[in-house]
Phi, psi and omega in degrees: 000319180299315179295319179300313182291325180300327179302321180281323180299324179297335179260007175063035169209171185260166185306329180268008176093354180284153168294167183303318183261011181286145180241146178288148180275123180279154170244142185232131174238117179267154177073029184281344179243132182267355184263002182240162174288336177202147181202163178198150173237132182239134173240128174230099188063234178271001179274131180230127180227136178240138179228143176227145179244124177248137180248137176225140181282141179284354184298334181285344181268158176302134184278062176206146179226098184260357182248232182281166178301128181294146179247126184269003182230126177234151181225137175218132180243136176237122175263119180294140179293344177262010184287335180195161176302325180295323183290345180281346178293150183303122175080351185293316181297321179293317179297317180294323177298316179296319182296313180290325176298317178298319179298310184289325176294317178300321182282305189280332187253336191238357188263005185237036185301316183296315179295321178299317183297320178297319180291321181296330180298330182296341179284348187236024177294128180086358180268140179306135181300333180293339181265339188297314186299323182287341183255344188302322184292347180281340180278121187289163174264148184226006175058230185289344181268134175297130184303320184297333181281352176258009187231133176287144180301137175201177182299147176296151180301325184294340184289346177286355181270007184299321179296149195300249199259072176281158170286167181298319181293323178293319179296318180297317181295320180292320177298315181297317180296318180294319181292318178298323178294322180291333180294341178296341184262003177282149172263144168253135180250135175239120178263120177247124184241131179238123176272109182275318179218138184237107173242035182088160181069024184291331175299314181296317181293322180293317178297315180296318180297317179295317178297313181296322179295322176293319177299325182281345189290133172235121181283132183284169174279116183288140175257167182300324182281356182283352180110351176290137182304139188302319184290342180265350188299321185294340181267001180288149180296150182272353179238144174303148184237142177277154176283150171247127185252146176288334183200167172245088183297130177228126187250149171224127180258142180234159174226151173265128181249129175273106186292105184293334181290342181259354186244336184291124178073011182239136178286345182288151178300149179296144177282134176266137176241140175269118182254120178273137175050063181298142182238152179289321182296334174279349185081012186271345183268354183211006182296146184293340181273001171286135183289133187288152176271136178269076180204156174277139182302130175080003183250008177288142179236130180294137179228142172272116186250148175264145177284347180286131175079025178289334181084178186292333184270352178067206179277171181226151179128154184275333176241138175209151183240131179246133181238125175244159172281127180290348177267132176284143176285174181300331180275004178089353181277158177255125187283130173281124182261327197194137168230129183239121177230145179252014178089167177126227187290136178300140178252116179301148183295329179295325177288325176298313179297321177298317180295319179297320179296313181297316180298317180296315180295319180293322180300315180294318181295316181291323178298321177298319178291327180297322180293340180266346186289150178227000000 
């Protein structure tokens, strides 16, 4: 495989004709499943991923939260054992499923803490600060989805304070009761992603499929029998509502390639090449000259990393995924949402900057295509 790939490297292109940092163009089809509130199918070369979003009303659950803050967004990824020859190995599909689930949960559910906190503050405008802390944990988290788009319109929490001169404990109890009652009208969303075929770039396809499925999601009009509390039913909107997202996450995965044509028989260090969107059919996802990752299979956890304080050596590892917001900010820049590394080989900063540029440009391009998809 190394000799075969070296033949193409000498001509400065890859077996499928792409430049070293070139990425395949994805295709997106929204609304491919009729049994979900939102769905999408993504193809990137030979990689095929399908995602569906299911909505369930919280009214069927007890209207109390005595433990951790409830999360209104859940993600689960399943890699089919027939998706690739590698997935047929014992335990490989399960490990890959856990790994991708950790990536998507980290991105969609855990990477928007600051934005969530700002939105949550709006529930307590005009409320005594002494009461806010005891009630804050009752307001659920919604990750990439704006909390307000998962909630039916109703009176503000502060309006329960209209009655006169309650004691502080009475006011706290009334606020808690009102907030718990309003929580009955929240929707919980579950994103289920299935990897049907894997020809590399499955991280990118899974993120895009989940994003596209959320864009496609329309929340239904809840009926009394759907589990929404009876007293809240009358305040539900009369028209289905679209989700509002904080961002449109778009991912690009890269690999570091140890160029064998520059290292064989030479005392000089091997040249590193940045490979965009590595594919299995090119031999880039499993070739022996790819630098190994220093991690246990299936135990990587997605982390939101800051570029501040990376140091001279930058990030490390042979595979890494960069996620940008497909929407440009008001200043025209594209927001970096997430960098995921599983450890390993040092990544030079010039390659990191190159990867960030490519990821940002691809995010905007794919987002534009997503808006046209049906």
